C-alpha positions in Angstrom: 105.5 79.1 115.7 108.0 78.6 118.4 111.7 79.6 118.3 114.1 76.8 118.6 116.9 77.1 121.2 120.4 78.2 120.2 121.7 74.8 121.5 119.4 72.9 119.1 120.3 75.1 116.2 124.0 74.5 116.8 123.5 70.7 117.2 121.6 70.7 113.9 124.5 72.5 112.1 127.1 70.2 113.7 125.2 67.2 112.5 125.2 68.6 108.9 128.9 69.3 109.2 129.5 65.7 110.2 128.0 64.7 106.8 124.5 63.7 107.7 121.8 64.6 105.1 119.1 67.2 105.9 116.5 64.5 106.0 118.5 62.4 108.5 119.1 65.4 110.7 115.4 66.4 110.6 114.4 62.9 111.8 117.0 62.9 114.6 116.0 66.3 116.0 112.3 66.0 115.2 112.2 69.2 113.1 111.3 69.8 109.5 113.7 69.2 106.7 113.1 72.8 105.6 114.3 74.1 109.1 117.5 72.1 108.8 118.1 73.5 105.3 117.4 77.0 106.5 119.8 76.8 109.4 122.5 75.2 107.3 122.2 77.8 104.6 122.3 80.6 107.2 125.4 79.0 108.8 127.2 78.8 105.5 126.4 82.4 104.6 127.0 84.1 108.0 128.8 81.5 110.2 126.1 81.7 112.8 122.6 80.5 113.4 121.3 82.9 116.0 117.5 83.6 116.0 116.2 86.9 114.9 114.6 89.2 117.5 111.0 88.5 118.1 108.7 91.3 119.3 109.8 94.5 120.9 109.8 98.0 119.5 111.2 98.5 116.1 112.6 102.0 115.5 110.8 104.1 112.9 112.7 105.1 109.8 111.2 108.6 110.3 112.6 109.1 113.7 115.4 111.4 112.5 112.8 113.4 110.5 110.4 114.3 113.3 111.1 118.1 113.0 110.5 117.9 109.3 107.2 116.1 109.7 106.1 118.7 112.3 107.0 121.5 110.0 105.2 120.1 107.0 102.0 119.5 109.0 102.2 123.0 110.5 102.7 124.6 107.1 100.0 122.6 105.3 97.2 121.6 107.7 95.1 119.7 105.1 97.7 117.1 104.2 96.4 113.6 104.0 98.3 110.5 104.9 98.7 109.6 101.2 100.0 113.0 100.3 102.4 112.9 103.3 103.5 109.4 102.3 104.2 110.6 98.7 106.1 113.7 100.0 108.3 111.5 102.3 109.1 109.2 99.4 110.0 112.1 97.1 111.9 114.4 99.4 113.3 112.1 102.0 113.7 108.9 99.9 111.9 106.8 102.5 109.3 104.2 101.4 106.8 103.3 104.1 103.2 102.3 104.4 100.4 104.5 105.6 100.0 102.5 108.8 103.7 103.0 109.8 103.2 106.8 109.0 100.1 106.9 111.1 101.9 105.2 114.0 104.7 107.7 113.8 102.3 110.7 113.8 100.4 109.3 116.7 103.6 108.8 118.6 104.5 112.4 118.0 101.1 113.6 119.1 100.3 115.0 115.7 96.8 114.8 114.1 96.2 114.6 110.4 92.4 115.0 110.7 92.2 118.7 110.1 89.0 118.9 108.0 85.7 119.7 109.9 83.7 118.0 107.2 85.0 114.7 108.3 83.5 115.0 111.8 80.9 112.5 112.9 77.4 113.0 111.5 74.8 114.3 113.9 71.2 113.1 114.2 68.7 114.8 111.8 66.1 117.2 113.1 66.1 120.6 114.7 68.9 121.3 117.3 68.0 120.4 120.9 65.4 117.9 119.9 65.9 114.4 121.3 66.3 111.6 118.7 63.3 109.5 117.9 62.9 106.3 119.8 61.5 103.2 118.0 58.0 102.3 119.0 57.3 98.9 120.5 56.6 96.1 118.0 52.9 95.4 117.2 51.4 92.3 118.7 50.5 89.6 116.2 46.9 88.4 116.2 45.6 85.3 114.4 46.6 81.8 113.7 50.3 82.7 113.3 50.4 84.6 116.6 51.7 81.7 118.6 54.6 79.5 117.4 53.9 76.1 118.9 55.4 72.8 117.8 
C-alpha cells in the first residue's frame, strides 16, 4: 500500500472542510471513501494529517534494561525465552512477544541456548565411521521397464 503525499492529504481535508461529502471527495481525488473518512477523523482529533513513519528501526522497550537482562542470564544460565518473558512482565511490567525478546538478546550478543541436550543430532554409528551412502537404484527388468507412449 502506498503512502499518499502530504499535499493530497491536506487537499482532501480542505475539500471536506468546504462541505463536500466523503463520497464526493473520494471520487474527486480517486481514493477510497474510507481513506477520506480516516484523514478527516484524524484531522478532527489531532489537527494534522501527517503520515506515520514507515520502516526504520523501532527502539526496543527493553533498551533501558540491558544490564538487568545480562544479569538475569548470567545468574540463571538455563532461562528459556518464555521464562524470561514472564519475568520481564512480572518484574519490569513490560509486555512483549518472544520474537521481540529474541531480537533484543541477539542485538546484545546474548545467547539463550545453554543446554547441551539441544545440540544437533549426530549420525548413528561408531565415532569416526563415515555415514552410509545410499546404494544406486536397481534396474527394472520386464514389460514395465520402459515407459513409452
